[in-house]
C-alpha angles and dihedrals in degrees: 000000000000091000091054093046092051090050091049091052091052092046095048091049091051099043106035110092128191092271093056093043091052091049089051090051091050089053092048093248120148133186093281090054093049092051091047091050091051089051092054102037107010126248088289090059091053089050093050091053095046092045091048090240096125146312110245119209131207125232091276093056095254110144124220090238093050090050094047090051094047092052097044095099 
């Protein structure tokens, strides 16, 4: 779990550009929320949400956006 979390952090830092970070801020999503979203839907799922290209869901119907908002404490 720790290895995957570490990789997600590296990937988010590498792939998120100013545009996506501004969108996250507009949505009220912080770093905790971004990491939670990557846990649920992968870094690609986070990017889809922040680029308005979709909002992936897990098998329980929880969307990446919902998860990111819930964990943005």
